[in-house]
N, C-alpha and C positions, 0 to 999 in steps of 0.2 A: 068452464063456467066462472064468472066473476064473483069473487068473494065479497061478502058485505062487511068486512072488517077493514077500515081504512088503515094506513100507515100510523102505527101506535105513536110514533114521535109527534106527527102531526095532530093527533088527538089530544096528546098530552099538552101541547102548546095551546090548542084551542081551549081545553079545560082550564089552564091557568090564566090566559088572557080574560076568558068570560068571567072568572071568579075575582080576579084582581081588577079589572076594568081598564088596564092600560098595557100597551106594548112594553113599555119601560118596566113596570113592576114585574111582568112576566118574564122579561128578559134577566132581571135580577135574581128572581126565585130560582130559575133554571140554569143561571151562570152561562148564559149564552148572550150573542149581541142581538139588538132589536131587529137588525136585518133578518137574522136567522128565524127569530119567531115570525116575522111578517111572511117570509118565504113559506114556512110551515103552514100558515092560515091560508095563503092563497092556493097551496097545494091541496089543502083538505077541501077548500071551496070548489076547486076544479075537479076533484074527485066526486064529490058530491052532486056537482052540477047545481049548486044553489048558493045564495049569498049568505053568510052567516053573520056578517056585520054591515051596519051602515056607516059610511066613513064621512066625516066631516073634518077636514084638515087633520089633525093629529088624534082627534077624538074618535072613539069607537062606540057603537051601541048595537046591541044584539038585534037582529031582525026577529019577526015572530017565530020563523022557523028555526032560526038560530037559537032563540031562547027555549024553545020545546027541545031541540037536540042537546043543548047544554043541561037541562034538567035530568034528562036520561044519562047522558054521559057522565055527569057529576056522581050519580048514584053508583054507575059501574066503576068508576075511579076509586069511590069510597070502599067498594067491595074488594077491589084488587089490593088496596093498601091494608085492608083489614086482614085479608087471606095472607098477605106477605108477612104482616106482623105476627100473626100465628105461626107461620113457619119458622121465623127466626126467633120466635119467643119473645116478642116485644110488642109494645103498644105505646100510645103517647105518654102514658105516666111512667114514673120511674125515675132513676137516677142518670143525671147527665153527667159524664166524667170528662173533664176538661184538664189537659196538661198545660202549664202556663208558667211563664217566668215570675218569680215572686215579686220582682220590682214592679212589673207591668200589672200584675194581679193588684197589688195594694194601691199603687198611686194612679192607675188609670180606671182598670175595670171595676173595682168594688165600689167606687163612688156612683157608678152608673147601673150596677148590676140589679139594684132594687127595681128598676123599671121591668126588666125581663121577669123578675120573680113576680111582680103584679100582674103581668100579662099572662103568665104561665104558672099560677099556683100548684098545678098538678105535678110540676117537675121538681125534683130534688136535684140540687146542684153540688157537685163534688169537684172543687177545684184542687187539683194535684200541682202544688206550687214546687217546681224543680228546674233546675238548669240542665237536667239530662233529657235528651231527646227521647221522645216516646217510641216505643217499638209497638207499631199496631198490629204486628203479627203475634205478639205474645200478651201485650198489656191490654186491658179492657178499657181502651181510652176511646172516646167518640171524636174528640177534635183535640189539636194542640194549636197554641199560639206561640210563634218563635220569632225571634230578632235575628236577622242575618241577611244574606244576599238573595235569598228566594231559591236556592238550589237544594232541594229536597227529593232525591230520585226515588221513584215508585210511589210518590203520593200526589194527591191533588193539591195544589197550592194556589192560594187567593190572596193577593196583597191587600192588606188593611190599612196601614198608615206609613207614610214616609217619615223620616226623621231629620231634625236639625238639632244643633247644639249651640249653647252660649255659656260663658262663665257665669256662675252664680255663687252667691254666698250669703252668709248672715250679714245683716245692715252694719253691726258693730265692728266688723272685720274691716271695714272702710274708714273708720274714724281717723286712724292715723295717717291716712294718705293726704299727700298735698293735692288739693283740688286746683284745677286750672281756673283762671280767672272767669271763665264763662260758666263755671259751675260744673263743668263735666270732666270726665276722665278719659285718657286714650289707652289704647291696648297696652302700650309699652309702660304705663303707670302701674299696671298689675304685676310686674316682674318683682320678684322678692317675697310676694306673699306665700304663705304655706300652702300647698296644692295637695288636694284629695285625688288620687288615681283611681278612676273606676275601671277596674280590671275586668268588668263584666261583659264588656264589649268584645268583638272578635279580635284576636291577635293579628296584627299585620293589616287590619282592614279599618278598625275604629279610629275615629279622630282623637286626638288629644289636645292638651292646652297649648303645647308647642305648635302644632299644626294650625290651630286656631289664630295664633299670634302671627305667625308667618303670613297667613292669608290677610292679616290685618296690616301687613307691610312693616312689622318688626323684624328687623334683620338679626339673626343669631339670637333669638330670645333666651333669656336666662330664667328658666323654670325649676324651682326647688320642690320636688316631690317629697312629701313627709308621711303620708298615709296611704296605704294601697288596700283596696277592698275588692273581694272577688264576686260580690253581688252589689248590683246597682242601687238597691234599696238602702243598704247599709251606707253606701256612699253619700246619698241623699240626706240620710238621718245625720250623718257627720256634718255635712254643710250646714244643716238647721240648727247644730249645736255651736256653730261658729269656729269649727276646727280648721277649716281651710276653704280655698277657692276650688270650685268643682266645675267641670265642663258638663253641664247638665243637659239631658236630652228633653225636647219640648215636651213629650207625652208624659214624662216624669216630673217636670218641674213647673209646667205652665199654672196649675192650680195654686202651687205654693208661692209663685210670682205675683199672681193677681191678689193672693191673701197678705201679701206683705212679708211673709214668713221668709222668703228669700228675695234677694234683689239681684239684678243683672247690672254691674257697673258699667258695662261698655255693651249695650244691646245690638251687636252685630252677629247675626245668626249665620252659622255655617251648616250646609246641608250635609247630612250623613250619607255615605254611600250604601248603607244598610236600612232595611225598613222592617216592620212587624207583618208577620204573615199568619194566616189561618191555613193549617195543613190538616188533611184527613186522608184515610184509605179509600182507594177506589175499588177495593176488592169486594165490598159488598155495599148495599144502599145505606145512606145514613138514616139512623132511627128517626121517627118523627120528631122526638124531642130534640135531637141534634140538628135537624133541618130548621126547626123553630128558632133554635140559638144562633144558628149560622146566619139566618135572614136577619135576625135583630142585631147581631154584632155588626153585620156589614152596614146597615142602616145607621147605626150609632157612630161608626168610624166615618161615614160619609158626613154625617152632621157635624162632627167634630171639625172635619176638614173645611166644611163650608163656612164655620164660624169666622167672622171677619179678623178676629185675632189671630187664628191660625193662618188664614190666607196672606195677611200682612207679614207673616214671618217668612213664609216660602217666596212670596213676591219680592221680598227686600233681601233675601239670603243670597250668600255666595257659595261657591265651592263645587256646584254640579247644577245641571239643568232642573228646571222646575219639574216635579214629578207628582202631580197629585194623583191619588187613586181614581180609577174610571169609575163613573157613576154607574 
């Protein structure tokens, strides 16, 4: 005898598409491709023997029977979420714990975090600023944001932002340099300036000022490291004070460049092999507040990358193929 419970993955896809209104939004929320969502919807319609949506190009509208079905399914999904929350001792409210690099927290996330707080006033956010990798098996961490090559075995990994780098400094550091007649500087002109070494990147992987100069055609560049910092935030602070020239990462220095606090003497960006990633454990479902933060963070990162100023950096950068995060 045929059971009257359709495939649960198809039901979940239908619920999210009907709620969000688009295949793309549903795919983003469920972390799958749009084609996978479409296949699930077609499979459910075939199983039920009815049309759930009317299609007009890329737009979808619930049919009358689809709308009635969604009303019942949404209630059922809410009951499942409520029951699951009771079992794991959690609900939408409470504390969201995010392990995050100090530099990325202060220079990129915090200026944007107010938007999430306004949208979710019921959530208390606990940012654990650390360079130590979170142990999801032992630590009470919902999500982590890390900078690296994306290899985090045993965890679900989602790319947030690619990176590019360019030399930056306080404007007064350039006052003693001889300007070319056209008013610009060449990469070679930066040799001899005191240099801030940001040791917060991955050893053997991160770009440095020497690599940047070689990429700009400077043979055997003479770079004079004077200060080393184990934390990227401290390196940026030193650059703001005029201590030296820093190969600054886009996510950490773009706002400072636009404010004129830092300048890029030669604006030739070099794409980094590393990126920022959001990681979390797949051993248990994300709590509702973590799901909300994950969706918001992905939207915010995508909006950052769609900004013409960011796209111009990667479209004109060298050193690696263009690598925009998937929408």
